[in-house]
C-alpha positions in Angstrom: -18.9 100.1 -72.1 -18.6 103.0 -74.6 -17.4 106.3 -73.3 -19.9 109.2 -73.4 -18.6 112.3 -75.0 -20.2 115.8 -75.1 -21.4 116.6 -78.6 -20.2 120.2 -78.2 -16.8 120.0 -76.6 -16.0 116.3 -77.3 -14.7 115.9 -73.7 -15.5 112.6 -72.0 -18.3 112.9 -69.5 -17.8 110.9 -66.3 -20.8 108.8 -65.3 -22.9 110.5 -62.6 -21.9 114.0 -63.7 -24.6 116.6 -64.6 -25.2 115.9 -68.3 -28.2 115.6 -70.5 -28.9 113.2 -73.3 -31.6 113.6 -75.9 -32.4 112.5 -79.5 -31.8 114.8 -82.5 -35.2 115.9 -83.7 -34.3 115.1 -87.3 -32.3 111.8 -87.3 -32.8 110.5 -83.7 -29.1 110.3 -83.1 -28.3 110.6 -79.3 -26.9 113.9 -78.4 -25.0 114.3 -75.1 -24.3 117.7 -73.5 -22.0 118.2 -70.5 -23.0 120.6 -67.7 -20.4 123.3 -68.7 -21.6 123.4 -72.4 -25.3 123.5 -71.3 -24.6 126.3 -68.7 -22.7 128.5 -71.3 -25.0 127.6 -74.2 -22.2 126.3 -76.4 -23.4 125.3 -79.8 -23.6 121.7 -80.9 -24.0 120.0 -84.3 -25.4 116.6 -84.9 -23.9 114.2 -87.6 -27.0 115.0 -89.8 -26.2 118.7 -89.7 -28.8 119.8 -87.2 -27.4 122.6 -85.0 -28.6 123.8 -81.6 -27.7 126.3 -78.9 
């Protein structure tokens, strides 16, 4: 099984932890956000160039 990594901080996200997963609105690439990055609104950038808070 592939490891899940946060799109913002690139840290591995353990299964069962408080993370979210959603599709990029432009290219539909899956974006993962760990609980810490979501809480502190750390920016993320998709491979296509889309950026979010």
